[in-house]
TORKOL-4160 file (C-alpha; in steps of 0.2 Angstrom, whole numbers, padded with zeros to 4 digits, m for minus):
324
<pt num="1" X="m0055" Y="0015" Z="0038"/>
<pt num="2" X="m0046" Y="0005" Z="0052"/>
<pt num="3" X="m0058" Y="0000" Z="0065"/>
<pt num="4" X="m0047" Y="0007" Z="0079"/>
<pt num="5" X="m0048" Y="0025" Z="0072"/>
<pt num="6" X="m0060" Y="0037" Z="0080"/>
<pt num="7" X="m0074" Y="0043" Z="0069"/>
<pt num="8" X="m0073" Y="0059" Z="0059"/>
<pt num="9" X="m0081" Y="0075" Z="0066"/>
<pt num="10" X="m0092" Y="0085" Z="0053"/>
<pt num="11" X="m0096" Y="0102" Z="0058"/>
<pt num="12" X="m0113" Y="0108" Z="0051"/>
<pt num="13" X="m0108" Y="0124" Z="0042"/>
<pt num="14" X="m0121" Y="0136" Z="0037"/>
<pt num="15" X="m0138" Y="0128" Z="0041"/>
<pt num="16" X="m0148" Y="0137" Z="0028"/>
<pt num="17" X="m0136" Y="0131" Z="0014"/>
<pt num="18" X="m0133" Y="0114" Z="0007"/>
<pt num="19" X="m0123" Y="0107" Z="0022"/>
<pt num="20" X="m0137" Y="0098" Z="0031"/>
<pt num="21" X="m0143" Y="0090" Z="0014"/>
<pt num="22" X="m0125" Y="0085" Z="0010"/>
<pt num="23" X="m0122" Y="0077" Z="0027"/>
<pt num="24" X="m0138" Y="0066" Z="0024"/>
<pt num="25" X="m0132" Y="0061" Z="0007"/>
<pt num="26" X="m0114" Y="0057" Z="0013"/>
<pt num="27" X="m0120" Y="0046" Z="0027"/>
<pt num="28" X="m0132" Y="0037" Z="0015"/>
<pt num="29" X="m0117" Y="0034" Z="0003"/>
<pt num="30" X="m0104" Y="0029" Z="0016"/>
<pt num="31" X="m0114" Y="0022" Z="0030"/>
<pt num="32" X="m0103" Y="0011" Z="0042"/>
<pt num="33" X="m0089" Y="0010" Z="0029"/>
<pt num="34" X="m0082" Y="0027" Z="0036"/>
<pt num="35" X="m0089" Y="0032" Z="0053"/>
<pt num="36" X="m0092" Y="0050" Z="0055"/>
<pt num="37" X="m0104" Y="0061" Z="0065"/>
<pt num="38" X="m0112" Y="0078" Z="0062"/>
<pt num="39" X="m0111" Y="0092" Z="0074"/>
<pt num="40" X="m0127" Y="0103" Z="0072"/>
<pt num="41" X="m0145" Y="0105" Z="0076"/>
<pt num="42" X="m0155" Y="0089" Z="0072"/>
<pt num="43" X="m0170" Y="0101" Z="0067"/>
<pt num="44" X="m0159" Y="0107" Z="0053"/>
<pt num="45" X="m0158" Y="0091" Z="0044"/>
<pt num="46" X="m0169" Y="0087" Z="0029"/>
<pt num="47" X="m0186" Y="0079" Z="0033"/>
<pt num="48" X="m0185" Y="0060" Z="0033"/>
<pt num="49" X="m0166" Y="0059" Z="0037"/>
<pt num="50" X="m0163" Y="0044" Z="0049"/>
<pt num="51" X="m0154" Y="0051" Z="0064"/>
<pt num="52" X="m0145" Y="0043" Z="0079"/>
<pt num="53" X="m0142" Y="0055" Z="0093"/>
<pt num="54" X="m0125" Y="0052" Z="0102"/>
<pt num="55" X="m0117" Y="0059" Z="0117"/>
<pt num="56" X="m0099" Y="0054" Z="0112"/>
<pt num="57" X="m0090" Y="0052" Z="0096"/>
<pt num="58" X="m0087" Y="0033" Z="0098"/>
<pt num="59" X="m0106" Y="0030" Z="0098"/>
<pt num="60" X="m0106" Y="0034" Z="0079"/>
<pt num="61" X="m0098" Y="0018" Z="0075"/>
<pt num="62" X="m0111" Y="0006" Z="0070"/>
<pt num="63" X="m0125" Y="0019" Z="0071"/>
<pt num="64" X="m0141" Y="0015" Z="0061"/>
<pt num="65" X="m0144" Y="0033" Z="0056"/>
<pt num="66" X="m0134" Y="0048" Z="0053"/>
<pt num="67" X="m0125" Y="0050" Z="0070"/>
<pt num="68" X="m0128" Y="0068" Z="0077"/>
<pt num="69" X="m0119" Y="0076" Z="0092"/>
<pt num="70" X="m0133" Y="0088" Z="0095"/>
<pt num="71" X="m0129" Y="0107" Z="0095"/>
<pt num="72" X="m0145" Y="0116" Z="0097"/>
<pt num="73" X="m0147" Y="0133" Z="0089"/>
<pt num="74" X="m0161" Y="0146" Z="0092"/>
<pt num="75" X="m0171" Y="0153" Z="0078"/>
<pt num="76" X="m0180" Y="0147" Z="0063"/>
<pt num="77" X="m0172" Y="0139" Z="0048"/>
<pt num="78" X="m0176" Y="0145" Z="0030"/>
<pt num="79" X="m0166" Y="0136" Z="0016"/>
<pt num="80" X="m0157" Y="0149" Z="0006"/>
<pt num="81" X="m0159" Y="0163" Z="0019"/>
<pt num="82" X="m0146" Y="0164" Z="0033"/>
<pt num="83" X="m0152" Y="0168" Z="0050"/>
<pt num="84" X="m0141" Y="0178" Z="0061"/>
<pt num="85" X="m0147" Y="0169" Z="0076"/>
<pt num="86" X="m0138" Y="0153" Z="0070"/>
<pt num="87" X="m0121" Y="0162" Z="0068"/>
<pt num="88" X="m0114" Y="0159" Z="0085"/>
<pt num="89" X="m0120" Y="0141" Z="0085"/>
<pt num="90" X="m0111" Y="0138" Z="0068"/>
<pt num="91" X="m0095" Y="0145" Z="0075"/>
<pt num="92" X="m0096" Y="0135" Z="0091"/>
<pt num="93" X="m0099" Y="0119" Z="0082"/>
<pt num="94" X="m0082" Y="0122" Z="0073"/>
<pt num="95" X="m0074" Y="0125" Z="0089"/>
<pt num="96" X="m0082" Y="0109" Z="0097"/>
<pt num="97" X="m0075" Y="0099" Z="0082"/>
<pt num="98" X="m0058" Y="0106" Z="0085"/>
<pt num="99" X="m0058" Y="0101" Z="0103"/>
<pt num="100" X="m0064" Y="0084" Z="0099"/>
<pt num="101" X="m0050" Y="0081" Z="0086"/>
<pt num="102" X="m0037" Y="0089" Z="0098"/>
<pt num="103" X="m0042" Y="0077" Z="0112"/>
<pt num="104" X="m0041" Y="0062" Z="0100"/>
<pt num="105" X="m0060" Y="0058" Z="0102"/>
<pt num="106" X="m0062" Y="0062" Z="0084"/>
<pt num="107" X="m0050" Y="0056" Z="0071"/>
<pt num="108" X="m0051" Y="0072" Z="0060"/>
<pt num="109" X="m0062" Y="0087" Z="0057"/>
<pt num="110" X="m0071" Y="0089" Z="0041"/>
<pt num="111" X="m0080" Y="0106" Z="0039"/>
<pt num="112" X="m0096" Y="0110" Z="0029"/>
<pt num="113" X="m0095" Y="0127" Z="0020"/>
<pt num="114" X="m0099" Y="0142" Z="0031"/>
<pt num="115" X="m0106" Y="0159" Z="0025"/>
<pt num="116" X="m0094" Y="0172" Z="0031"/>
<pt num="117" X="m0105" Y="0187" Z="0030"/>
<pt num="118" X="m0119" Y="0178" Z="0040"/>
<pt num="119" X="m0106" Y="0174" Z="0053"/>
<pt num="120" X="m0099" Y="0192" Z="0053"/>
<pt num="121" X="m0117" Y="0200" Z="0054"/>
<pt num="122" X="m0124" Y="0188" Z="0067"/>
<pt num="123" X="m0109" Y="0185" Z="0078"/>
<pt num="124" X="m0095" Y="0198" Z="0074"/>
<pt num="125" X="m0085" Y="0184" Z="0066"/>
<pt num="126" X="m0068" Y="0193" Z="0062"/>
<pt num="127" X="m0058" Y="0179" Z="0053"/>
<pt num="128" X="m0057" Y="0179" Z="0034"/>
<pt num="129" X="m0063" Y="0161" Z="0034"/>
<pt num="130" X="m0062" Y="0143" Z="0041"/>
<pt num="131" X="m0043" Y="0142" Z="0039"/>
<pt num="132" X="m0039" Y="0157" Z="0049"/>
<pt num="133" X="m0051" Y="0152" Z="0063"/>
<pt num="134" X="m0044" Y="0135" Z="0064"/>
<pt num="135" X="m0026" Y="0142" Z="0065"/>
<pt num="136" X="m0032" Y="0153" Z="0079"/>
<pt num="137" X="m0041" Y="0140" Z="0089"/>
<pt num="138" X="m0025" Y="0128" Z="0088"/>
<pt num="139" X="m0012" Y="0142" Z="0091"/>
<pt num="140" X="m0004" Y="0138" Z="0074"/>
<pt num="141" X="0006" Y="0153" Z="0068"/>
<pt num="142" X="0005" Y="0149" Z="0049"/>
<pt num="143" X="m0005" Y="0136" Z="0039"/>
<pt num="144" X="m0006" Y="0132" Z="0021"/>
<pt num="145" X="m0022" Y="0129" Z="0010"/>
<pt num="146" X="m0020" Y="0114" Z="m0002"/>
<pt num="147" X="m0033" Y="0109" Z="m0015"/>
<pt num="148" X="m0032" Y="0091" Z="m0018"/>
<pt num="149" X="m0039" Y="0077" Z="m0029"/>
<pt num="150" X="m0033" Y="0061" Z="m0036"/>
<pt num="151" X="m0027" Y="0071" Z="m0051"/>
<pt num="152" X="m0018" Y="0086" Z="m0044"/>
<pt num="153" X="m0013" Y="0094" Z="m0027"/>
<pt num="154" X="m0010" Y="0113" Z="m0028"/>
<pt num="155" X="m0006" Y="0126" Z="m0015"/>
<pt num="156" X="m0008" Y="0145" Z="m0018"/>
<pt num="157" X="0006" Y="0154" Z="m0009"/>
<pt num="158" X="m0006" Y="0170" Z="m0008"/>
<pt num="159" X="m0024" Y="0167" Z="m0008"/>
<pt num="160" X="m0038" Y="0181" Z="m0008"/>
<pt num="161" X="m0028" Y="0196" Z="m0015"/>
<pt num="162" X="m0030" Y="0207" Z="m0029"/>
<pt num="163" X="m0018" Y="0203" Z="m0043"/>
<pt num="164" X="m0010" Y="0220" Z="m0041"/>
<pt num="165" X="m0005" Y="0216" Z="m0023"/>
<pt num="166" X="0002" Y="0198" Z="m0026"/>
<pt num="167" X="0020" Y="0203" Z="m0030"/>
<pt num="168" X="0022" Y="0214" Z="m0015"/>
<pt num="169" X="0014" Y="0200" Z="m0003"/>
<pt num="170" X="0026" Y="0187" Z="m0010"/>
<pt num="171" X="0041" Y="0187" Z="0002"/>
<pt num="172" X="0055" Y="0175" Z="0005"/>
<pt num="173" X="0048" Y="0171" Z="0022"/>
<pt num="174" X="0030" Y="0167" Z="0015"/>
<pt num="175" X="0036" Y="0157" Z="0001"/>
<pt num="176" X="0049" Y="0147" Z="0011"/>
<pt num="177" X="0036" Y="0143" Z="0025"/>
<pt num="178" X="0023" Y="0138" Z="0012"/>
<pt num="179" X="0035" Y="0126" Z="0004"/>
<pt num="180" X="0041" Y="0119" Z="0020"/>
<pt num="181" X="0024" Y="0116" Z="0027"/>
<pt num="182" X="0018" Y="0108" Z="0011"/>
<pt num="183" X="0034" Y="0097" Z="0011"/>
<pt num="184" X="0030" Y="0092" Z="0029"/>
<pt num="185" X="0012" Y="0089" Z="0025"/>
<pt num="186" X="0015" Y="0078" Z="0011"/>
<pt num="187" X="0026" Y="0067" Z="0022"/>
<pt num="188" X="0015" Y="0067" Z="0038"/>
<pt num="189" X="m0003" Y="0068" Z="0030"/>
<pt num="190" X="m0001" Y="0059" Z="0013"/>
<pt num="191" X="0013" Y="0046" Z="0017"/>
<pt num="192" X="0025" Y="0052" Z="0003"/>
<pt num="193" X="0042" Y="0049" Z="0010"/>
<pt num="194" X="0052" Y="0060" Z="m0002"/>
<pt num="195" X="0040" Y="0073" Z="m0009"/>
<pt num="196" X="0043" Y="0081" Z="m0026"/>
<pt num="197" X="0036" Y="0099" Z="m0027"/>
<pt num="198" X="0035" Y="0109" Z="m0042"/>
<pt num="199" X="0035" Y="0128" Z="m0040"/>
<pt num="200" X="0027" Y="0140" Z="m0053"/>
<pt num="201" X="0034" Y="0157" Z="m0057"/>
<pt num="202" X="0024" Y="0173" Z="m0055"/>
<pt num="203" X="0026" Y="0180" Z="m0072"/>
<pt num="204" X="0022" Y="0173" Z="m0089"/>
<pt num="205" X="0035" Y="0161" Z="m0095"/>
<pt num="206" X="0043" Y="0162" Z="m0077"/>
<pt num="207" X="0049" Y="0179" Z="m0081"/>
<pt num="208" X="0059" Y="0173" Z="m0097"/>
<pt num="209" X="0076" Y="0176" Z="m0089"/>
<pt num="210" X="0071" Y="0193" Z="m0082"/>
<pt num="211" X="0063" Y="0200" Z="m0098"/>
<pt num="212" X="0045" Y="0199" Z="m0091"/>
<pt num="213" X="0048" Y="0202" Z="m0073"/>
<pt num="214" X="0062" Y="0198" Z="m0061"/>
<pt num="215" X="0053" Y="0190" Z="m0046"/>
<pt num="216" X="0059" Y="0173" Z="m0052"/>
<pt num="217" X="0077" Y="0178" Z="m0052"/>
<pt num="218" X="0077" Y="0189" Z="m0037"/>
<pt num="219" X="0065" Y="0181" Z="m0025"/>
<pt num="220" X="0059" Y="0163" Z="m0030"/>
<pt num="221" X="0075" Y="0156" Z="m0036"/>
<pt num="222" X="0085" Y="0160" Z="m0021"/>
<pt num="223" X="0072" Y="0153" Z="m0009"/>
<pt num="224" X="0072" Y="0137" Z="m0019"/>
<pt num="225" X="0091" Y="0136" Z="m0019"/>
<pt num="226" X="0091" Y="0138" Z="0000"/>
<pt num="227" X="0078" Y="0124" Z="0002"/>
<pt num="228" X="0087" Y="0113" Z="m0010"/>
<pt num="229" X="0102" Y="0115" Z="0002"/>
<pt num="230" X="0091" Y="0108" Z="0016"/>
<pt num="231" X="0087" Y="0093" Z="0006"/>
<pt num="232" X="0070" Y="0097" Z="m0002"/>
<pt num="233" X="0067" Y="0091" Z="m0020"/>
<pt num="234" X="0060" Y="0106" Z="m0029"/>
<pt num="235" X="0057" Y="0109" Z="m0047"/>
<pt num="236" X="0056" Y="0126" Z="m0054"/>
<pt num="237" X="0052" Y="0140" Z="m0055"/>
<pt num="238" X="0042" Y="0134" Z="m0070"/>
<pt num="239" X="0031" Y="0143" Z="m0082"/>
<pt num="240" X="0013" Y="0140" Z="m0076"/>
<pt num="241" X="0006" Y="0137" Z="m0093"/>
<pt num="242" X="0016" Y="0121" Z="m0096"/>
<pt num="243" X="0016" Y="0113" Z="m0079"/>
<pt num="244" X="m0002" Y="0106" Z="m0078"/>
<pt num="245" X="m0004" Y="0094" Z="m0093"/>
<pt num="246" X="m0003" Y="0075" Z="m0089"/>
<pt num="247" X="0015" Y="0072" Z="m0092"/>
<pt num="248" X="0021" Y="0087" Z="m0082"/>
<pt num="249" X="0009" Y="0082" Z="m0067"/>
<pt num="250" X="0017" Y="0064" Z="m0067"/>
<pt num="251" X="0034" Y="0073" Z="m0062"/>
<pt num="252" X="0028" Y="0080" Z="m0045"/>
<pt num="253" X="0017" Y="0077" Z="m0030"/>
<pt num="254" X="0011" Y="0094" Z="m0027"/>
<pt num="255" X="0012" Y="0111" Z="m0036"/>
<pt num="256" X="0015" Y="0128" Z="m0027"/>
<pt num="257" X="0008" Y="0143" Z="m0036"/>
<pt num="258" X="0010" Y="0161" Z="m0033"/>
<pt num="259" X="m0008" Y="0167" Z="m0033"/>
<pt num="260" X="m0026" Y="0160" Z="m0031"/>
<pt num="261" X="m0032" Y="0158" Z="m0049"/>
<pt num="262" X="m0015" Y="0151" Z="m0054"/>
<pt num="263" X="m0018" Y="0136" Z="m0042"/>
<pt num="264" X="m0037" Y="0134" Z="m0043"/>
<pt num="265" X="m0040" Y="0135" Z="m0062"/>
<pt num="266" X="m0031" Y="0119" Z="m0066"/>
<pt num="267" X="m0038" Y="0108" Z="m0052"/>
<pt num="268" X="m0056" Y="0114" Z="m0055"/>
<pt num="269" X="m0053" Y="0111" Z="m0074"/>
<pt num="270" X="m0047" Y="0094" Z="m0071"/>
<pt num="271" X="m0058" Y="0088" Z="m0057"/>
<pt num="272" X="m0072" Y="0101" Z="m0053"/>
<pt num="273" X="m0083" Y="0090" Z="m0042"/>
<pt num="274" X="m0069" Y="0080" Z="m0033"/>
<pt num="275" X="m0058" Y="0094" Z="m0026"/>
<pt num="276" X="m0055" Y="0094" Z="m0007"/>
<pt num="277" X="m0049" Y="0109" Z="0003"/>
<pt num="278" X="m0035" Y="0103" Z="0015"/>
<pt num="279" X="m0027" Y="0114" Z="0029"/>
<pt num="280" X="m0009" Y="0109" Z="0031"/>
<pt num="281" X="0001" Y="0113" Z="0046"/>
<pt num="282" X="m0012" Y="0111" Z="0059"/>
<pt num="283" X="m0010" Y="0099" Z="0074"/>
<pt num="284" X="m0026" Y="0091" Z="0068"/>
<pt num="285" X="m0032" Y="0084" Z="0051"/>
<pt num="286" X="m0044" Y="0096" Z="0043"/>
<pt num="287" X="m0053" Y="0094" Z="0026"/>
<pt num="288" X="m0068" Y="0102" Z="0018"/>
<pt num="289" X="m0077" Y="0101" Z="0002"/>
<pt num="290" X="m0071" Y="0113" Z="m0011"/>
<pt num="291" X="m0087" Y="0123" Z="m0014"/>
<pt num="292" X="m0098" Y="0136" Z="m0005"/>
<pt num="293" X="m0115" Y="0136" Z="0004"/>
<pt num="294" X="m0125" Y="0136" Z="m0013"/>
<pt num="295" X="m0139" Y="0146" Z="m0005"/>
<pt num="296" X="m0148" Y="0146" Z="m0022"/>
<pt num="297" X="m0151" Y="0127" Z="m0022"/>
<pt num="298" X="m0153" Y="0124" Z="m0003"/>
<pt num="299" X="m0168" Y="0114" Z="0002"/>
<pt num="300" X="m0171" Y="0108" Z="m0016"/>
<pt num="301" X="m0163" Y="0091" Z="m0015"/>
<pt num="302" X="m0151" Y="0096" Z="m0029"/>
<pt num="303" X="m0134" Y="0096" Z="m0020"/>
<pt num="304" X="m0120" Y="0085" Z="m0026"/>
<pt num="305" X="m0112" Y="0076" Z="m0011"/>
<pt num="306" X="m0096" Y="0071" Z="m0021"/>
<pt num="307" X="m0084" Y="0083" Z="m0014"/>
<pt num="308" X="m0090" Y="0081" Z="0004"/>
<pt num="309" X="m0089" Y="0062" Z="0002"/>
<pt num="310" X="m0071" Y="0064" Z="m0005"/>
<pt num="311" X="m0067" Y="0076" Z="0009"/>
<pt num="312" X="m0072" Y="0063" Z="0022"/>
<pt num="313" X="m0062" Y="0049" Z="0013"/>
<pt num="314" X="m0047" Y="0060" Z="0012"/>
<pt num="315" X="m0048" Y="0065" Z="0031"/>
<pt num="316" X="m0048" Y="0046" Z="0035"/>
<pt num="317" X="m0033" Y="0043" Z="0024"/>
<pt num="318" X="m0024" Y="0058" Z="0031"/>
<pt num="319" X="m0028" Y="0053" Z="0049"/>
<pt num="320" X="m0022" Y="0035" Z="0045"/>
<pt num="321" X="m0006" Y="0042" Z="0038"/>
<pt num="322" X="m0003" Y="0052" Z="0054"/>
<pt num="323" X="m0007" Y="0037" Z="0066"/>
<pt num="324" X="0004" Y="0025" Z="0055"/>
């Protein structure tokens, strides 16, 4: 990480989950090699965690303990059991991280996992998740979720929908915007000058010429043709069952899939512990580990910090690509 780059903000996420433990482990693994600071209540960190309280993000550089921008929250902490009293504090910590990233005081925002039901129950949180809240905070009309690792980058065009609703939700505007945002993100955030993007079909065998569904012919192909005319390098629509083996992956920089599992099964199969959730299209860099709060193991010292460490590293690389 370049010395001139501001440190990365790490929002605390759900305090009763594994977020505090992961922050301690990530700082122990990265130390001064990748400066970041944690936004949360210091009382929620594991016992024995070395802490350096800071007032400004730049004070995280060279800190001898986990740098903490204190964000006090009322109520007791019980690992594994969310406390509704923490909900507003968790939401405000995210907003604080966004503000610091927008101002340039933080180089990027990395978010620890939240518990959406706990936020809804405790503070009336109405957003489906982090991604939608970040879009609202930054006034971004449409963003794209990417799951990324060293082996594969995937984008689901539709996310948390029942399969029966996917075909209706897929529209030319949605697919076109998803591809454009992904293309721009690969250039701006990943430094890929001429991205190659593979597009999956919706149906088995990409519809097999209309025999197994016509979405490829009537919706997907026309969108791809229009974008190719704009200069985008697009491959597809492809049969999803043949586009994720090693030789196929070598031919593209990212794959756009039509629904959640079509995208997430291959990346979680290839690189389960190292996937990173990236939000493309925001005015700030945002990453997150690709796992949840893991309430069942919270407070037991068992949490694997690999995905958070990779999320922090990816945030630093993306921020460097934007600034370069």
